[in-house]
Backbone as ProteinMPNN parsed JSONL, in Angstrom:
{"seq_chain_A": "MSDEVLLRVTEPLRTERLLLRTLTADDLDDVFAYAGRDDVIRFLPWPKRNRDEVAEHLARRLNTTLASDGDVIVLGMELPPSPDDPAGRPRIIGDMTLVLSSVEHRQATIGWVLNPEYQGKGYAAEAASRVLTLAFADLHSHRVIAELDPRNTASSSLCTRLGMRLEGHFVHSEIFKGEWGDLAVYAILDVEWNARNAIDG", "coords_chain_A": {"N_chain_A": [[63.48, 159.823, -83.592], [63.621, 157.877, -80.775], [65.813, 155.334, -79.519], [64.934, 152.103, -79.103], [64.136, 150.772, -75.799], [65.608, 147.916, -74.736], [66.287, 146.573, -72.326], [65.409, 147.079, -69.068], [65.937, 147.378, -66.029], [64.268, 147.77, -63.04], [63.439, 146.817, -60.789], [64.978, 145.045, -58.073], [67.313, 142.076, -58.515], [67.245, 139.032, -57.326], [69.508, 136.688, -55.479], [70.8, 133.837, -54.267], [71.862, 134.683, -51.881], [72.744, 137.613, -51.935], [71.344, 140.619, -53.182], [70.656, 142.255, -55.935], [71.003, 145.342, -56.901], [70.093, 148.58, -58.086], [72.633, 151.151, -57.592], [73.087, 153.982, -55.359], [73.232, 157.272, -54.104], [73.121, 157.235, -51.085], [74.732, 154.621, -50.937], [77.717, 155.615, -50.896], [79.433, 155.375, -48.715], [80.154, 152.54, -48.815], [80.582, 151.755, -50.973], [83.008, 153.215, -51.627], [84.455, 152.2, -49.578], [85.437, 149.792, -50.809], [86.189, 150.834, -53.802], [87.858, 152.799, -53.223], [90.178, 151.46, -52.761], [93.616, 150.376, -53.143], [94.658, 148.084, -53.786], [91.962, 147.474, -54.545], [91.925, 148.381, -57.213], [93.944, 147.888, -58.585], [93.99, 146.611, -61.25], [92.113, 147.31, -62.375], [90.964, 149.63, -64.86], [91.126, 152.45, -64.087], [92.322, 155.194, -62.584], [93.019, 155.568, -58.962], [90.912, 156.662, -56.777], [89.981, 159.467, -54.895], [86.991, 160.121, -51.87], [85.635, 162.001, -52.771], [85.585, 161.997, -55.952], [84.706, 159.306, -55.792], [82.334, 159.466, -55.332], [81.411, 161.15, -57.421], [81.55, 159.72, -59.666], [79.863, 157.564, -58.776], [77.128, 158.925, -58.904], [77.038, 159.052, -61.94], [76.617, 156.848, -62.52], [73.893, 155.777, -62.284], [72.301, 154.637, -63.988], [69.221, 152.71, -65.525], [68.817, 151.17, -67.797], [68.859, 149.822, -70.806], [69.485, 150.672, -74.38], [71.038, 151.432, -76.231], [74.452, 151.059, -78.249], [76.861, 150.832, -76.07], [75.721, 151.542, -73.832], [75.228, 151.377, -70.268], [74.803, 149.492, -67.307], [75.085, 149.583, -63.897], [74.932, 147.401, -60.875], [74.496, 147.202, -57.463], [76.115, 144.907, -55.323], [74.098, 144.023, -52.711], [74.469, 142.777, -49.498], [72.73, 141.243, -46.998], [71.998, 142.015, -43.838], [73.667, 140.045, -40.824], [72.12, 137.018, -40.049], [72.845, 136.503, -37.081], [73.385, 139.277, -36.195], [71.001, 141.048, -36.379], [70.167, 143.438, -35.589], [72.025, 144.986, -37.326], [72.702, 146.373, -40.479], [72.06, 146.279, -44.211], [74.673, 145.725, -46.642], [76.54, 147.055, -49.114], [78.836, 145.242, -51.094], [80.191, 144.821, -53.212], [79.957, 145.308, -56.925], [78.254, 144.971, -60.022], [78.664, 144.772, -63.529], [77.06, 145.854, -66.592], [77.002, 145.664, -69.715], [76.115, 147.075, -72.994], [77.115, 146.392, -75.434], [77.155, 146.018, -78.298], [73.951, 146.55, -80.282], [73.338, 145.521, -82.846], [74.688, 143.428, -83.207], [73.847, 142.013, -80.993], [75.698, 141.377, -78.733], [77.077, 141.653, -75.47], [78.738, 143.118, -72.599], [80.278, 142.18, -69.657], [81.102, 142.867, -66.257], [82.68, 142.999, -62.756], [83.503, 143.959, -59.468], [84.808, 143.195, -56.347], [84.654, 143.706, -52.85], [87.516, 142.999, -51.219], [87.248, 142.132, -48.929], [85.324, 140.494, -48.795], [86.09, 138.524, -50.538], [86.28, 135.175, -51.955], [84.087, 133.689, -50.936], [82.199, 133.115, -52.688], [80.538, 134.901, -53.65], [80.888, 136.816, -55.573], [80.723, 135.249, -57.916], [78.012, 134.131, -57.357], [76.918, 136.565, -58.036], [77.581, 137.24, -60.467], [76.77, 134.991, -62.024], [73.808, 135.472, -61.958], [73.759, 137.848, -63.285], [74.36, 137.062, -65.794], [72.584, 135.45, -66.956], [70.814, 137.452, -66.664], [71.39, 138.712, -69.042], [71.598, 137.32, -71.36], [68.796, 136.042, -70.816], [66.863, 138.015, -70.867], [67.817, 140.353, -71.827], [68.725, 139.228, -74.212], [71.151, 138.821, -75.406], [73.362, 137.574, -77.54], [76.181, 136.637, -77.17], [78.108, 137.259, -74.742], [80.838, 138.757, -73.402], [84.069, 139.229, -71.278], [86.218, 141.109, -70.198], [89.541, 141.474, -69.141], [92.66, 142.058, -66.991], [95.044, 139.83, -67.236], [96.777, 139.175, -65.149], [95.191, 139.294, -63.036], [94.287, 136.85, -61.689], [92.07, 136.196, -59.689], [89.893, 136.767, -61.106], [90.183, 135.787, -63.434], [89.82, 133.327, -63.158], [87.337, 133.031, -62.4], [85.892, 133.584, -64.55], [86.073, 131.367, -66.012], [84.954, 129.542, -63.93], [82.244, 130.095, -64.411], [81.942, 129.288, -67.067], [82.855, 130.467, -69.23], [84.984, 130.995, -71.908], [88.445, 131.345, -72.712], [89.095, 133.441, -74.981], [91.126, 135.03, -76.317], [94.302, 136.295, -75.817], [96.075, 139.088, -75.721], [99.165, 140.386, -76.361], [100.646, 143.09, -74.799], [98.845, 145.046, -75.222], [97.95, 147.724, -75.009], [98.54, 150.769, -73.221], [98.691, 150.435, -70.17], [98.373, 151.905, -66.959], [100.849, 153.325, -67.533], [102.725, 151.52, -68.19], [103.075, 148.472, -70.491], [100.533, 146.714, -71.015], [98.658, 143.748, -70.815], [95.799, 141.858, -72.533], [93.202, 140.06, -71.537], [90.707, 138.308, -73.012], [87.408, 136.976, -72.183], [84.65, 134.732, -73.114], [81.231, 133.488, -73.657], [78.633, 132.068, -74.979], [74.982, 132.288, -75.977], [73.872, 129.855, -76.607], [75.554, 128.142, -75.302], [75.392, 128.741, -72.548], [72.711, 128.203, -71.899], [72.766, 125.835, -72.41], [74.574, 124.745, -70.265], [73.069, 125.559, -68.112], [71.177, 124.031, -68.0], [72.027, 121.619, -67.415], [72.864, 121.976, -65.262], [71.015, 122.77, -63.564]], "CA_chain_A": [[62.982, 158.647, -82.862], [64.294, 157.453, -79.701], [66.162, 153.773, -79.796], [64.031, 151.28, -78.182], [64.669, 150.13, -74.623], [66.104, 146.353, -74.572], [66.086, 145.916, -70.866], [65.104, 148.076, -68.112], [65.694, 147.099, -64.328], [63.563, 148.581, -61.88], [63.464, 145.909, -59.526], [66.243, 144.574, -57.513], [67.613, 140.979, -58.461], [67.708, 138.41, -56.02], [70.337, 135.577, -55.566], [70.603, 132.638, -52.697], [72.241, 135.417, -50.408], [72.787, 138.74, -52.261], [70.279, 141.332, -53.757], [71.594, 142.74, -56.939], [70.235, 146.575, -57.211], [70.997, 150.066, -58.701], [73.204, 152.139, -56.454], [72.173, 155.044, -54.785], [73.889, 157.974, -53.455], [73.332, 156.523, -49.85], [75.655, 153.914, -50.714], [78.985, 156.002, -50.803], [80.353, 154.503, -47.915], [80.407, 151.198, -48.872], [81.298, 151.766, -52.209], [84.243, 153.954, -51.284], [85.221, 151.394, -48.515], [86.407, 149.207, -52.008], [86.44, 151.527, -54.652], [89.262, 153.412, -52.984], [91.395, 150.785, -52.325], [94.841, 150.234, -54.017], [94.542, 146.469, -54.2], [91.071, 146.643, -55.971], [91.769, 149.011, -58.505], [95.408, 147.582, -59.598], [94.018, 145.685, -62.187], [91.251, 148.372, -63.568], [91.386, 150.954, -65.652], [91.048, 153.977, -63.694], [93.108, 155.505, -61.495], [92.613, 155.556, -57.385], [89.711, 157.89, -56.595], [89.33, 159.92, -53.425], [85.794, 160.019, -51.744], [84.424, 162.89, -53.908], [85.502, 161.475, -57.083], [83.812, 158.301, -56.184], [80.924, 160.01, -55.2], [80.916, 161.759, -58.687], [81.52, 158.349, -60.579], [78.523, 156.888, -58.544], [76.128, 159.656, -59.745], [76.981, 158.854, -63.121], [76.283, 154.968, -62.8], [72.315, 155.513, -61.97], [71.154, 154.135, -65.429], [68.745, 151.549, -65.471], [67.82, 151.112, -69.243], [69.976, 149.796, -71.742], [69.104, 150.741, -75.651], [72.079, 151.864, -77.395], [75.49, 150.97, -77.898], [77.76, 151.323, -74.98], [74.699, 151.6, -72.534], [75.609, 150.612, -68.933], [73.937, 148.867, -66.233], [75.527, 148.811, -62.676], [74.218, 146.852, -60.029], [75.497, 147.076, -56.188], [75.835, 143.785, -54.291], [73.931, 143.913, -51.571], [74.442, 141.739, -48.843], [71.769, 141.5, -46.058], [72.421, 141.71, -42.245], [74.046, 138.451, -40.739], [71.314, 136.762, -38.711], [73.2, 136.786, -36.062], [73.08, 140.6, -36.199], [69.463, 141.517, -36.704], [70.146, 145.126, -35.72], [73.292, 145.573, -38.626], [72.313, 147.065, -41.788], [72.726, 145.59, -45.377], [76.105, 146.4, -47.254], [76.926, 147.116, -50.76], [80.158, 144.709, -51.213], [80.696, 144.959, -54.673], [78.967, 145.723, -58.139], [78.37, 143.926, -61.207], [78.703, 145.694, -64.812], [76.493, 144.816, -68.071], [77.579, 146.845, -71.024], [75.206, 146.678, -74.086], [78.123, 146.203, -76.49], [76.277, 146.158, -79.838], [72.502, 146.301, -80.324], [73.046, 144.77, -84.129], [75.278, 141.765, -83.018], [73.703, 141.337, -79.688], [76.862, 141.636, -77.845], [77.363, 142.545, -74.085], [80.381, 142.837, -72.055], [80.293, 141.891, -68.329], [82.346, 143.057, -65.403], [82.551, 143.09, -61.596], [84.212, 144.627, -58.548], [84.122, 142.901, -54.97], [85.396, 144.258, -51.951], [88.235, 142.133, -50.803], [86.967, 141.956, -47.205], [84.17, 139.463, -48.84], [86.588, 137.437, -51.596], [86.67, 133.795, -51.404], [83.084, 133.251, -50.395], [81.456, 132.622, -53.907], [79.845, 136.215, -53.831], [81.258, 137.194, -57.53], [80.608, 133.915, -58.98], [76.773, 134.243, -57.583], [76.298, 137.86, -58.841], [77.762, 137.221, -62.23], [75.664, 134.275, -62.741], [72.747, 136.376, -62.263], [73.986, 139.199, -64.457], [74.54, 136.359, -67.242], [70.914, 135.241, -66.919], [69.779, 138.699, -67.429], [72.053, 139.301, -70.204], [70.769, 136.113, -72.117], [67.328, 135.778, -70.806], [66.405, 139.354, -70.532], [68.914, 141.221, -72.925], [68.714, 138.137, -75.639], [72.328, 138.535, -75.933], [73.95, 135.941, -78.187], [77.303, 136.446, -77.108], [78.515, 138.292, -73.629], [82.723, 138.857, -72.904], [84.655, 139.902, -69.989], [87.863, 141.79, -70.588], [90.262, 142.006, -67.89], [94.004, 141.938, -67.195], [95.557, 138.347, -67.003], [97.56, 138.859, -63.88], [93.98, 139.41, -62.443], [94.02, 135.51, -61.686], [90.826, 135.894, -59.316], [88.913, 137.126, -62.366], [90.26, 134.819, -64.711], [89.417, 131.687, -62.492], [85.841, 133.357, -62.425], [85.432, 133.424, -66.01], [86.016, 129.735, -66.213], [84.048, 128.938, -63.335], [81.008, 130.644, -65.099], [81.512, 128.077, -68.414], [83.555, 131.133, -70.292], [86.437, 130.556, -72.428], [89.595, 132.111, -73.227], [89.33, 133.55, -76.567], [92.385, 135.71, -76.738], [95.401, 136.974, -74.591], [96.518, 140.088, -76.381], [100.215, 140.797, -75.23], [101.017, 144.387, -74.852], [97.618, 145.501, -76.256], [97.575, 148.964, -74.482], [99.291, 151.467, -72.347], [98.177, 150.394, -68.907], [98.926, 152.649, -65.892], [102.206, 154.062, -67.734], [103.208, 150.286, -68.407], [102.396, 147.864, -71.235], [99.675, 145.803, -70.265], [98.221, 142.39, -71.501], [94.331, 141.909, -72.281], [92.537, 138.822, -71.782], [89.271, 138.15, -73.51], [86.561, 135.204, -71.939], [83.492, 134.821, -73.842], [80.434, 132.415, -73.915], [77.323, 132.106, -75.971], [73.647, 131.764, -75.585], [73.483, 128.176, -76.496], [76.606, 127.498, -74.156], [74.332, 129.003, -71.272], [71.441, 127.546, -71.68], [73.146, 123.965, -72.018], [74.919, 124.797, -69.119], [72.063, 125.728, -66.811], [70.179, 123.09, -68.2], [72.794, 120.447, -67.177], [72.947, 122.362, -63.735], [69.409, 122.69, -63.205]], "C_chain_A": [[64.132, 158.065, -82.058], [64.738, 155.953, -79.742], [65.08, 153.046, -78.574], [64.908, 150.758, -76.868], [64.675, 148.936, -74.501], [65.901, 146.208, -73.311], [66.117, 147.26, -69.906], [65.028, 147.198, -66.571], [65.63, 147.57, -63.465], [63.482, 147.94, -60.713], [64.392, 145.303, -59.326], [66.25, 142.978, -58.176], [67.845, 140.196, -57.792], [68.699, 137.036, -56.358], [70.144, 135.065, -54.151], [71.003, 133.891, -51.882], [72.277, 136.795, -50.903], [71.145, 139.579, -52.92], [71.092, 142.335, -54.762], [70.548, 144.182, -57.325], [71.097, 147.896, -57.816], [71.593, 150.771, -57.392], [72.367, 153.207, -56.412], [73.303, 156.036, -53.992], [74.505, 157.877, -51.769], [74.368, 155.305, -49.654], [77.473, 154.244, -50.787], [79.566, 155.66, -50.094], [80.861, 153.363, -47.931], [80.904, 150.974, -49.9], [82.908, 152.178, -52.195], [84.936, 152.976, -50.571], [86.319, 150.488, -49.652], [86.923, 149.963, -53.059], [87.929, 152.391, -54.371], [90.393, 153.077, -52.335], [92.385, 150.478, -53.152], [94.87, 148.69, -54.431], [93.283, 146.21, -55.102], [91.233, 147.61, -57.131], [93.666, 148.974, -59.208], [95.092, 147.033, -60.964], [92.508, 146.231, -63.038], [91.717, 149.289, -64.06], [91.057, 152.196, -65.629], [92.18, 154.001, -62.462], [92.646, 155.582, -60.162], [91.926, 156.702, -57.292], [89.707, 158.524, -55.293], [87.706, 159.786, -53.391], [85.072, 161.049, -52.858], [84.771, 162.625, -55.56], [84.734, 160.02, -57.115], [82.655, 158.746, -56.082], [80.352, 160.503, -56.798], [80.503, 160.41, -59.921], [80.129, 157.489, -60.089], [77.557, 157.646, -59.132], [75.864, 159.391, -61.049], [76.605, 157.545, -63.657], [74.823, 154.618, -62.142], [71.864, 154.915, -63.049], [70.55, 152.95, -65.32], [67.888, 150.78, -66.428], [69.3, 150.74, -69.918], [69.299, 149.953, -73.33], [69.89, 151.015, -76.757], [73.285, 151.254, -77.16], [76.295, 151.39, -77.019], [77.121, 152.029, -73.585], [75.496, 151.136, -71.282], [74.902, 150.531, -67.812], [74.986, 148.831, -65.221], [75.02, 148.741, -61.533], [75.047, 146.842, -58.642], [75.198, 145.468, -55.72], [75.371, 143.92, -53.145], [73.644, 142.634, -50.563], [73.616, 142.111, -47.199], [72.619, 141.385, -44.212], [72.679, 140.367, -41.985], [72.696, 137.956, -39.748], [71.562, 136.69, -37.441], [73.502, 138.418, -35.344], [72.16, 141.385, -36.843], [69.77, 142.948, -36.988], [71.304, 145.835, -36.869], [72.258, 145.574, -39.668], [73.02, 146.327, -43.351], [73.739, 146.428, -45.93], [76.321, 146.235, -48.778], [78.501, 146.569, -50.908], [80.757, 144.615, -52.006], [79.903, 145.591, -55.745], [79.43, 144.648, -59.12], [78.193, 145.178, -62.582], [77.897, 145.235, -65.765], [76.732, 146.333, -68.763], [76.765, 146.438, -72.296], [76.439, 147.104, -75.344], [78.11, 146.586, -77.934], [74.824, 145.586, -79.969], [72.673, 145.222, -81.487], [73.513, 143.375, -84.064], [74.814, 141.276, -81.741], [74.649, 140.813, -78.86], [77.085, 142.109, -76.474], [78.26, 142.23, -73.51], [79.903, 142.957, -70.253], [81.406, 142.161, -67.254], [81.784, 143.115, -63.964], [83.615, 143.567, -60.976], [83.831, 144.042, -57.419], [85.028, 143.206, -54.062], [86.019, 143.049, -51.151], [88.015, 141.589, -49.763], [85.733, 140.374, -47.653], [84.362, 138.655, -49.905], [86.416, 136.307, -50.905], [85.297, 133.215, -50.707], [82.114, 132.943, -51.217], [80.589, 133.948, -54.267], [79.817, 136.428, -55.194], [80.318, 136.563, -58.078], [78.75, 133.944, -58.855], [76.132, 135.718, -58.558], [76.48, 137.892, -60.559], [76.969, 136.027, -63.014], [74.164, 134.825, -63.107], [72.502, 137.175, -63.461], [73.776, 138.192, -65.796], [73.305, 136.164, -67.467], [70.397, 136.304, -67.49], [70.285, 139.137, -68.857], [71.526, 138.275, -71.353], [69.695, 135.805, -72.283], [66.672, 137.307, -71.129], [66.566, 140.278, -71.98], [68.638, 140.576, -74.146], [70.014, 138.61, -76.149], [72.834, 137.167, -76.499], [74.975, 135.946, -77.631], [77.676, 137.447, -75.882], [80.293, 137.672, -73.329], [82.758, 139.287, -71.769], [85.956, 139.794, -70.658], [88.441, 142.272, -69.448], [91.922, 141.354, -68.412], [94.392, 140.672, -66.91], [96.132, 138.275, -65.693], [96.58, 138.986, -62.461], [93.561, 137.593, -62.529], [92.743, 135.014, -61.049], [89.483, 135.944, -60.571], [88.958, 136.263, -63.59], [89.354, 133.006, -64.244], [87.717, 131.984, -62.579], [85.361, 132.707, -63.46], [85.246, 131.992, -66.181], [85.173, 129.095, -65.357], [82.354, 129.393, -63.917], [81.139, 130.236, -66.517], [82.059, 129.419, -69.333], [84.743, 130.925, -70.782], [87.504, 131.556, -72.877], [89.426, 132.232, -74.811], [90.398, 134.24, -77.329], [93.189, 136.355, -75.404], [96.322, 137.734, -75.994], [97.924, 140.764, -75.67], [100.826, 142.373, -75.858], [100.124, 145.136, -75.555], [97.669, 146.979, -76.22], [98.407, 149.322, -73.607], [98.504, 151.058, -70.916], [98.874, 151.116, -67.432], [100.292, 152.785, -66.089], [103.036, 152.803, -67.807], [102.479, 149.253, -69.862], [101.708, 146.913, -70.604], [98.999, 144.788, -71.181], [96.914, 142.772, -71.369], [93.911, 140.288, -72.598], [91.158, 138.928, -72.142], [88.626, 136.994, -73.386], [85.288, 135.837, -72.479], [82.6, 133.637, -73.461], [79.248, 133.022, -74.699], [76.218, 131.617, -75.472], [73.314, 130.52, -75.481], [74.424, 127.727, -75.431], [75.955, 127.364, -72.689], [73.424, 128.468, -70.838], [71.808, 126.46, -71.33], [73.703, 123.811, -70.717], [73.882, 124.979, -67.974], [71.193, 124.633, -66.853], [70.758, 121.59, -67.16], [72.965, 121.002, -65.213], [71.981, 122.101, -62.937], [68.884, 120.975, -62.973]], "O_chain_A": [[65.265, 157.82, -82.473], [63.798, 155.23, -80.071], [64.655, 153.48, -77.503], [66.09, 150.416, -76.912], [63.594, 148.539, -74.066], [64.98, 145.403, -73.17], [66.804, 148.263, -70.101], [64.079, 146.505, -66.206], [66.621, 147.939, -62.835], [63.458, 148.554, -59.646], [64.932, 144.829, -60.326], [65.113, 142.559, -58.39], [68.958, 140.392, -57.304], [68.591, 136.443, -57.432], [69.573, 135.594, -53.197], [70.168, 134.085, -50.998], [71.65, 137.462, -50.08], [70.063, 139.0, -53.015], [72.01, 143.066, -54.39], [69.49, 144.053, -57.942], [72.306, 148.094, -57.94], [70.981, 150.87, -56.329], [71.342, 153.443, -57.052], [74.182, 155.505, -53.312], [75.597, 158.188, -51.294], [74.804, 154.987, -48.547], [78.33, 153.361, -50.743], [80.688, 155.426, -50.542], [81.839, 153.036, -47.26], [81.704, 150.043, -49.992], [83.816, 151.51, -52.691], [86.111, 152.823, -50.904], [87.543, 150.431, -49.534], [88.119, 149.815, -53.309], [88.846, 152.544, -55.178], [91.232, 153.711, -51.696], [91.904, 150.22, -54.255], [95.168, 148.361, -55.579], [93.189, 145.357, -55.984], [90.446, 147.44, -58.063], [94.296, 149.723, -59.954], [95.996, 147.023, -61.8], [91.984, 145.699, -64.017], [92.804, 149.792, -63.777], [90.775, 152.948, -66.562], [92.662, 153.134, -61.733], [91.423, 155.711, -60.232], [92.395, 157.743, -57.752], [89.267, 157.744, -54.449], [87.066, 159.468, -54.394], [84.125, 160.783, -53.599], [84.031, 163.197, -56.36], [84.233, 159.575, -58.148], [81.835, 158.327, -56.899], [79.225, 160.301, -57.25], [79.556, 160.261, -60.693], [79.443, 156.858, -60.894], [76.975, 157.044, -60.035], [74.707, 159.432, -61.466], [76.356, 157.209, -64.815], [74.554, 153.541, -61.609], [70.675, 154.62, -62.93], [71.276, 152.008, -65.005], [66.871, 150.107, -66.261], [70.424, 151.177, -69.67], [68.387, 149.137, -73.463], [69.578, 150.892, -77.942], [73.463, 150.831, -76.017], [76.547, 152.587, -77.155], [77.638, 152.702, -72.694], [76.496, 150.448, -71.492], [74.377, 151.541, -67.344], [75.917, 148.076, -65.5], [74.612, 149.765, -60.986], [76.225, 146.489, -58.689], [74.077, 144.969, -55.811], [76.244, 143.964, -52.278], [72.829, 141.733, -50.763], [73.91, 143.051, -46.461], [73.569, 140.743, -43.765], [72.136, 139.49, -42.657], [72.393, 138.619, -38.756], [70.649, 136.791, -36.621], [73.785, 138.606, -34.161], [72.411, 142.24, -37.693], [69.714, 143.55, -38.06], [71.343, 147.035, -37.143], [71.213, 144.924, -39.696], [74.185, 145.962, -43.507], [73.75, 147.648, -45.77], [76.21, 145.179, -49.402], [79.391, 147.416, -50.844], [81.945, 144.324, -51.865], [79.128, 146.478, -55.387], [80.373, 143.857, -59.148], [77.643, 146.272, -62.453], [77.957, 144.011, -65.882], [76.66, 147.518, -68.436], [76.852, 145.241, -72.569], [76.414, 148.152, -75.99], [78.898, 147.304, -78.549], [74.547, 144.399, -79.801], [72.241, 144.092, -81.261], [73.007, 142.4, -84.619], [75.271, 140.215, -81.316], [74.404, 139.768, -78.259], [77.344, 143.313, -76.473], [78.775, 141.129, -73.706], [79.208, 143.879, -69.827], [82.532, 141.686, -67.404], [80.57, 143.262, -63.827], [84.669, 143.692, -61.6], [82.633, 144.145, -57.154], [86.216, 143.03, -54.336], [85.322, 142.24, -50.538], [88.55, 140.505, -49.534], [85.465, 139.46, -46.874], [83.417, 138.048, -50.409], [86.377, 136.209, -49.679], [85.436, 132.276, -49.924], [81.086, 132.487, -50.717], [79.936, 133.89, -55.309], [78.825, 136.241, -55.898], [79.308, 137.017, -58.615], [78.085, 133.824, -59.884], [75.247, 135.808, -59.409], [75.811, 138.358, -61.482], [76.625, 136.03, -64.195], [73.538, 134.679, -64.156], [71.583, 137.231, -64.278], [73.074, 138.565, -66.735], [72.849, 136.861, -68.373], [69.707, 136.315, -68.509], [69.625, 139.815, -69.646], [70.975, 138.814, -72.313], [69.254, 135.371, -73.347], [65.73, 137.262, -71.92], [65.763, 140.691, -72.818], [68.323, 141.253, -75.125], [70.058, 138.83, -77.359], [72.728, 136.034, -76.03], [75.057, 134.777, -77.253], [77.478, 138.625, -76.178], [80.726, 136.537, -73.129], [81.774, 139.705, -71.16], [86.541, 138.935, -71.318], [88.04, 143.249, -68.816], [92.319, 140.695, -69.373], [93.769, 140.356, -65.897], [95.953, 137.221, -65.082], [96.932, 138.857, -61.288], [92.702, 137.149, -63.29], [92.207, 133.958, -61.383], [88.473, 135.256, -60.721], [88.107, 136.072, -64.459], [88.705, 132.109, -64.782], [86.954, 131.052, -62.834], [84.678, 131.684, -63.498], [84.146, 131.551, -66.515], [84.574, 128.111, -65.79], [81.402, 128.683, -63.59], [80.405, 130.859, -67.285], [81.522, 129.36, -70.439], [85.635, 130.641, -69.984], [87.159, 132.6, -73.432], [89.585, 131.344, -75.649], [90.611, 134.158, -78.538], [92.737, 136.76, -74.333], [96.96, 137.192, -76.896], [97.874, 141.491, -74.678], [101.276, 142.657, -76.968], [100.517, 145.866, -76.465], [97.46, 147.577, -77.275], [99.106, 148.459, -73.077], [97.458, 151.696, -70.794], [99.935, 150.672, -66.994], [101.06, 152.496, -65.171], [104.201, 152.987, -67.455], [101.293, 149.451, -70.127], [102.213, 146.281, -69.676], [98.821, 145.117, -72.354], [96.546, 143.626, -70.563], [94.204, 139.57, -73.553], [90.452, 139.704, -71.497], [88.901, 136.026, -74.095], [84.922, 137.008, -72.38], [83.195, 132.71, -72.913], [79.029, 134.207, -74.95], [76.221, 130.69, -74.662], [72.643, 130.029, -74.574], [74.001, 126.879, -74.646], [75.939, 126.398, -71.925], [73.194, 128.214, -69.655], [71.47, 125.931, -70.271], [73.383, 122.838, -70.034], [74.077, 124.401, -66.904], [70.519, 124.294, -65.88], [70.094, 120.828, -66.457], [73.15, 120.277, -64.235], [71.972, 121.432, -61.904], [67.712, 120.72, -62.698]]}, "name": "protein", "num_of_chains": 1, "seq": "MSDEVLLRVTEPLRTERLLLRTLTADDLDDVFAYAGRDDVIRFLPWPKRNRDEVAEHLARRLNTTLASDGDVIVLGMELPPSPDDPAGRPRIIGDMTLVLSSVEHRQATIGWVLNPEYQGKGYAAEAASRVLTLAFADLHSHRVIAELDPRNTASSSLCTRLGMRLEGHFVHSEIFKGEWGDLAVYAILDVEWNARNAIDG"}
């Protein structure tokens, strides 16, 4: 008997300025533009990848459903052409990850990567907020966490901005790229997210 599909993302998710959609092989140039950068992968748990390796990774991240523990959906952050450049093309400027951590306990994990060329404009917060809504309203998660290197102050600040609390700072919890690294865990509950959105709305 197959696992019941708990979430299926077949249509793009719209935010004020972005379109969050499943990545395709045609997005390789845009994804490699940030995934191949040293400053982007510095705090991420994988080594720097060349173009072929990014293409292989991209091909493994085309899933559109969440049904079992460990299932992953990756959505590209698509930025439409500027009104000043109508002949331009949409660009993938980063991606959002949503992991079904536990079906039984209704737990999910969220993550993000953003091209540094587009940082400081609120795009990551906009995309993360939409994916948190997806996690709580559509996946019916009870708790969503984000795990990150505490030296990544931009992501730590984003977690706080999203209303997530720091639940733990684990010192030297793992070997990270050849040295002991710390791990910060941020989290938010469904009731907290709903209350926050009711206030913001």
